[in-house]
C-alpha positions in Angstrom: 110.1 -19.6 54.2 112.9 -18.4 52.0 114.0 -14.8 51.4 116.7 -14.2 48.7 118.1 -11.1 47.1 120.6 -10.8 44.3 122.1 -8.3 42.0 125.2 -6.6 40.7 127.4 -4.7 43.1 129.5 -3.4 40.2 130.2 -4.3 36.6 132.4 -7.3 37.7 130.7 -8.3 41.0 127.4 -10.0 41.7 126.1 -10.8 45.1 123.5 -13.3 46.3 122.3 -13.5 49.9 119.4 -15.2 51.5 118.0 -17.1 54.4 115.5 -19.9 55.1 113.4 -21.1 58.0 111.9 -24.5 57.9 109.5 -25.7 60.5 108.5 -29.3 60.8 105.7 -30.8 62.9 104.1 -34.2 62.9 102.7 -37.1 64.8 102.0 -40.8 64.2 98.5 -42.0 64.7 98.7 -45.6 65.8 95.6 -47.7 65.1 93.9 -49.2 68.1 95.2 -52.6 68.9 95.2 -54.9 71.9 97.4 -54.5 73.8 97.8 -50.7 73.3 101.1 -49.9 71.5 102.6 -46.5 72.0 103.6 -44.6 68.9 107.1 -45.6 67.7 108.0 -41.9 67.0 106.8 -39.2 69.5 105.0 -36.1 68.3 107.6 -33.7 67.1 108.2 -30.1 66.3 111.5 -28.8 65.1 113.1 -26.2 62.8 116.0 -25.6 60.5 117.5 -22.1 60.0 119.8 -21.4 57.1 121.8 -18.4 55.9 123.7 -18.3 52.6 125.7 -16.0 50.4 127.6 -16.1 47.2 129.9 -13.6 45.4 130.7 -13.8 41.7 133.6 -11.9 40.2 134.2 -11.8 36.5 137.6 -10.9 35.1 138.0 -11.1 31.3 137.2 -14.7 30.4 137.2 -16.1 34.0 134.5 -16.1 36.6 135.3 -16.8 40.2 132.5 -17.9 42.6 132.8 -18.0 46.4 129.9 -18.9 48.6 129.0 -20.4 51.9 125.9 -21.7 53.7 125.2 -22.0 57.4 122.5 -24.4 58.6 121.3 -24.7 62.2 118.9 -27.6 62.9 117.2 -27.8 66.2 119.0 -29.9 68.8 122.2 -30.1 66.8 125.2 -27.8 66.3 125.2 -25.5 63.2 127.4 -26.3 60.2 129.1 -23.9 57.7 129.7 -25.4 54.3 131.7 -23.7 51.6 131.4 -23.5 47.8 134.1 -22.4 45.4 134.2 -22.4 41.6 136.4 -21.2 38.7 134.9 -21.0 35.2 137.2 -20.1 32.4 136.4 -19.8 28.7 139.5 -20.4 26.5 137.5 -19.5 23.4 134.0 -18.3 22.8 132.8 -21.9 22.6 135.3 -24.0 24.8 136.0 -23.7 28.5 136.6 -25.5 31.8 134.9 -25.4 35.2 136.4 -26.5 38.5 134.1 -26.7 41.5 134.5 -27.6 45.1 131.6 -27.7 47.6 130.3 -29.3 50.7 126.8 -30.1 52.0 125.4 -31.8 55.0 122.3 -33.7 56.1 121.0 -33.5 59.6 119.5 -36.6 61.1 115.7 -37.0 60.9 113.4 -37.3 63.8 112.9 -41.0 63.0 116.7 -41.5 63.2 117.1 -39.7 66.5 113.8 -40.4 68.5 112.2 -43.6 67.2 111.6 -46.7 69.3 110.1 -49.7 67.5 109.6 -53.2 69.0 108.6 -56.1 66.9 108.7 -59.4 68.8 112.2 -59.8 70.3 113.7 -57.2 68.0 114.1 -53.5 69.1 114.8 -50.7 66.7 116.2 -47.5 68.3 116.8 -44.0 67.3 120.0 -42.2 68.6 119.9 -38.7 69.9 123.7 -38.5 69.7 123.8 -38.6 65.9 125.8 -35.9 64.0 125.4 -34.6 60.5 126.4 -36.5 57.4 128.9 -34.5 55.4 129.6 -34.7 51.7 132.5 -33.1 49.9 132.4 -32.8 46.1 135.1 -32.0 43.5 134.2 -31.5 39.8 136.3 -30.7 36.8 134.4 -30.2 33.6 135.5 -29.4 30.0 132.6 -28.0 27.9 131.9 -27.0 24.4 128.9 -24.9 23.3 128.1 -23.7 19.8 124.6 -22.8 18.4 122.4 -25.8 19.3 125.3 -28.1 20.3 126.4 -28.6 23.9 128.9 -31.2 24.9 130.9 -31.8 28.1 133.1 -34.2 29.9 133.0 -34.1 33.7 135.3 -35.8 36.2 134.0 -36.0 39.7 134.9 -37.2 43.2 132.5 -37.3 46.1 133.3 -38.2 49.7 130.5 -38.8 52.2 131.5 -39.0 55.9 129.7 -39.9 59.1 126.9 -41.7 57.2 123.9 -42.5 59.3 123.4 -46.3 59.2 121.5 -49.0 61.0 123.9 -51.0 63.3 123.3 -54.1 65.3 124.3 -53.2 68.8 123.0 -56.3 70.7 121.5 -59.7 70.1 118.1 -58.1 69.4 118.8 -54.4 69.1 119.4 -52.2 66.0 120.3 -48.6 66.4 121.1 -45.7 64.1 124.8 -44.6 64.3 127.2 -42.5 62.4 129.3 -45.1 60.6 131.5 -45.5 57.6 132.2 -43.3 54.7 131.6 -43.6 51.0 133.9 -42.5 48.2 132.5 -42.1 44.7 134.7 -41.2 41.7 133.8 -41.2 38.0 133.2 -39.3 34.8 130.2 -38.2 32.7 130.0 -37.5 29.0 127.0 -35.4 28.0 125.8 -33.8 24.8 122.7 -32.0 23.7 121.7 -30.8 20.2 
């Protein structure tokens, strides 16, 4: 369920606010085998609540965007992630965008509650997992005229507390928050 409202507050201000409620439920049916094997993921029911808001302010040829989103998954602490953007048009056709934002991914039920045994190997979930967090930076130069659109975008993305499968014993693999990943690059795009 998602409810959103948006609209102008004044000639220069726009406001967007909303909220979400996601409810997940499931079970794994194990085919009958001998000997009887219990399901590797227990039946589950959980939820994710979210609230978000964004304010846009336009001053001459510059638009400022400030936003935030709060997410609260069941069984884990909530997380507030920000979003900030500045968009400036130097001319009617040429401009620049600078964006900063964060997002997160809560662990899935398989990553927190699974237990799977295959021969001597045991694969375990981990109820102590925390969110994965990604922080993004973008700088884009753009040009738009009639049917031509072109842009060059430089970006950096840093992912932290990645959920990974880790060998924790001679025959045990468990999900853990490990490592980080940095991605940098650029994109050149055009449409006409």
